[in-house]
N, C-alpha and C positions, 0 to 999 in steps of 0.2 A: 680412534681407540684411546681412551683416557683411563689411566690407572689411578687408584686412590693414593698411592704412596710414592710413585716414581714418575716424574713428568717435568716438562719445561713449561714456563708460563711467560707470556708476553701481554702486559696489561691485564685484562680479565680473562684472556684465553689460555686454557690449559691444553697441552698436546703431548702425546707420546712420540711425536716425530720431531727430531732435532732440525731437520731441513725445513719443516713447516715453520718452526719457531724462528729460524734464521730469516725466512721470507717475511714473516709478520713483523720482524724487527728491522727489516730493511738492511740486514747485515750488521746492525749495531749491537754488539754483544752486551753492552751495558743495559740494554732494555730487556734482556733475557735472564730469567732466574731458573735455576735447576733445583729440583726438590728430590731428595732421597730420604724418605721416612723422617722428614723434619719434625712431624708432629710427635714422634717418639724421641728422636735424638736431641731435640731442643731441651728436653727435660732430663737428659742424662749428663752426669758429671764425668768427664774424661780426665780431669786433673789428677784424681787419685788413682794410681795404678791398682788394679784388682789384686788383692793379696794372694789369691790362688795361683798355683803354678800354671804355666801354659799347658802342660800335660793334663793337669786336673780339669782345666776348662775344656780342653779338646775332648776328653773322655765324657764329660758332662754333656757336651754338644752331641756326641754320638748317641748317648742314651736318650736325649730329648728327641732327636730325629727318628730314632727307632720307635719311640712311643707315639710319634706323630702320624706315621703313615703305615699302611699295610704292605706297601711294595716300595722298598728303597732302591734307587738306581744311582750308581756312581758312574760318572763319565770320566774315564781314566786315560790320561796321556802318559808320557814318560817324564813329565815335569814334576817339579817340587810340590806344587800345591795339591794336586789330586793324589799323589803318592803319600803325602802326609795324612790326608783324609783316610786313605785305606789303612795306613799304619795305626791310626788311633781307633779305627773300628775294630781292628784285630786286638789291640790292647784292652779295649773296653769289653770285649766278649760279645758285642752286638753284631748281628749278622746283616750282610748286604744281600738283597735278593737278586740283584742283577748288576752286572758290570758291562759298560758299553765302551768299545774301542772302535775307532774308524780311521781310514786313511783316504787320501784324495787320488782320484783316477789320473794315471799318466804323470804323476808327480813324485819325485824322489821324497820320501817321507821316512825319516829315520825313526820316528817315534813309535809307530804302531807295532813293529816287531817286538820292541821292548815291552810296551804296555800289554800286549796280548799274552806274552810269556808271564808277566806278573799276575795278570788276571787268572790264567790257568793254574798258576802256582797257588793262588789264594783259594781257588775252588778245590784243588786237590788236598791242600793242607788244612784249611780252616772251615770250609763250608761247601760240601759236595752238592748241596741243593742250589747253590748260586748259579743262575743262568748267565752265560757269557754271550753277548751279542757283538759280533764283529762285522763290519760292512765297509764297502768302498763307495765313496761319493762319486757317482758316475758323471761323466762329462754331459750326458744328455739330460741330467736331472734338473737343469735350469729352464728347460723348454717351457713347461707349463707356468712357471713362476713369472717369467717375462711376458709370455703370451697373455696371461690373465691380467697383469697389472700394466703392461706396456710402459710408457715413460713415467707413469705415476708411481713406479716402484720406489722412486727416490723419497717419497713422502710416507712410506710405510713405517710403522713403529720400529724403532731401534735399528734402522737400516743405515749403512754407510755407503761409500762410493765404490767399494770393491766389486768388480764385475762378477767374480767367481762365487761370491756369497758363501765361502767356505770357512769364514771366521766363526768362532763360537757364538758371537753376538747374534748373527742372522741365520745360521744354518738350520736352527729348529723350525724356521718359518719359510725357508727358501728351497729346501731339497725334499723331493717327494719321498725318498727313501726314509728320511727321518720323520716326516709328518705321518707316514703310514705306520712307522714303528711306534710313535708316541700314542697312537690310538689304542694300543694294547694296554690294558689296565689303566685307562685314562682317568678314571674316577678315583683310583686308589693309589696311584704312583706318586712318588716324590723324587724328582731328578736333581741330584746334587752335583754342583760344579765347585771345584776347589780354587776359587779366585777371591780376592786379589791380595797382594801385599799392601800394607797401609801406605797411604799417601801422606807425606809429611811436608810442612811448609815452615819457613821462618819469616816472620813479619815483625818489624820493629822490636827485635830482640826477644820475641816470644815464639815458642814451638806450638804448632797446630797440627792436628790431623784433619784432612779435608776429604770432601766427597765430590771430586770433579766428575763431570758427566762422562768423560771418555773412559773412566774406570767403572762406573756404576749404572750406566743406562741400560745395560742388558738385563737388569733385574726388573725392568718394567713388566716382564712376562711372569705370570704365575707358574709357568712351566719350569722355571729355573730357581733353584734355591742355593744361595751362597753359604758355604760351610763357615767361612771365616768372618764375613762381614754382614751377617744378617742383623739388621738393626734391632729387632725385638730381643735378640740374644746378644746384647751389646758388649758383655764383659770380655769375650775373646777378641772382639773388635778393638777395644781399648787396650787390652793386654799387649797385643802384638805391636801396637803403636808405640807404647812405652819401651818395649824390648828393642825395637828398631832405633828409637831415639837414643837410648843409652849406648847402643853400638856405634852410632854415628859420632857421638861425643867422645867415644873412647879412641877414635882414630886421630893420631897426631897431626895428620895432614888435612883434617876436616875443615871445610869452609862451605859456603852456600853453593858454590859452583860444583863441588863434589857431590853435594846432596842431589842436585839436579842430574848430574852425570850418572850416579848410581841408580836413581829411579827411572832413568831412561834405558835400563837394562845393559849398563856397561859390563862388558865381558870380564874385565879384570876383577871386579868386585861382586859379580853376580852370585857366585857360590856363597861367599861370606855373608852377603846381605840376606839371602834366603835362610841360612842357618840362624842368623840373628833374629829373624822373624818367626822362628820356631819350626822351620821346615826340616824334614828329615833328608839325609843324603839320597841322591839318585844315581843310577848306573849308566844311563844313556849319555854318551859323550856330547851329543848335540844339546842335551838339556842341562848338563852340569854347568856350562858357562853361558847358557842363554843363546846359543847360536841359532836355534830354531826361531827365537823371537824376531831376529833380524831377517830370517829367510822368508817367513810366512805372514807376518803380521803388519804389512804395509797396506794402507787403505786406498789403494789406487789401482788402475788397470794394469800397471807395469809390475805389480807384485808377482813374485815367483809362482804363486799358486793360481794367479789369474791368467797367466800367459797361455797355458794349454787350452783353457776355456775360450780365450780370445781367438786363438788360432782355429779352434774347432768351429766357432760360430762367426767367423770373420765376415762372411757374406750372407748372413741370415737376417731375418726380421728382428730377432731379439737383440742383435748387435745394434741395429738401427734404433730400436727403442732406447737402448742404453745411451747411445751417443746423443740422441735428441735431448734426453733429460740432462745429461752432463753439459751439453752446449748451452741449453737454456739457463742452467745454473751459473755457468761461467759468465754468460752475458748479463744476467741479473746483478751479479756481484762485481762485474768488470774485472774478472780474473783471467789471466793468460795461462796460469798454471795452477792445478788443483792439488799439487803434492803437499802443500802446507795446510790445506783445508782441515784435515783431521786434527791439526794442532790448534784449531780454533776452539780451545777448551773453555767450557763454562763452569766456573767453580761454584759448587753448591755450598752446603753448610760447612763451617769450620768450627772445630772444637779445640779449645785451649788445653794444652798439656802441661807446660811449665815454662819458666823463663830460661833463656839460653844461658848455659854455663859460661861464666866469664873466663 
């Protein structure tokens, strides 16, 4: 599967699979290029901060999305990003046709109780016609995924190494509950995800905003639309980068180490960083300080949301398929431990913002 706008390239080969790209490059990251709407962003100037306010751009984005699709679907968690999207849809007066909330089977998940209450409140107060879909990702839902793909699962577009496949990146293609659910209004729906905060870099005394594959590769799928980082609608993309930059430079203790720390979801700065990026406050205590990021978003078999699936399937064929693929991958790259593999980040396009303040 090759997308026109989001892909990896090794030599002349384009692929939507990062693992395939790693194999083609023999593990040499310097041979891999990651593309995220480069044909659009190459021609955009990020150096000049858009003069519009963040609120104005967010409302314009809501209006644009409302005029784009007949059936708008917001995937709502208890986190900052998706709740900010909902906030601006309310302010804009544009209606959301459907809100989706979900939780994971047999896993402590603090988010869904909050997100479901917020969705119900939106329906009651702002749009009684809004459909609310809530469901639980069942442990058994991985059965057909691994049975059909076997150990080739590792080369599927957008897939990482997490056994449970419950991360937002892969769940749309891994769980039968969601695949069946997406078939409804398939030709008219637009599914909105509230991701991500801008990625900032400092190189040789210059600020850049960057498109690393670990942040952007899930947009290879036409099934997912980013509210904040949609390249064709780049103004809000650039605006939040400048907002974050100014906040970082306002911190007396700021240095490059702190930049890396904060963008790795440091709990001490998590709330302030989100607010600096234009996000609205949230009420769930696990989301306020980013606790859920560290609980659920590790890309390996030992992640907290993988463990119940691992236990459930420990003696099954699908666990054998998973382990075969992992062992082959470890052998190819001569790795003893895969925990750092998700950090093999391939940096895509970088856009200059400004010189670092002396």
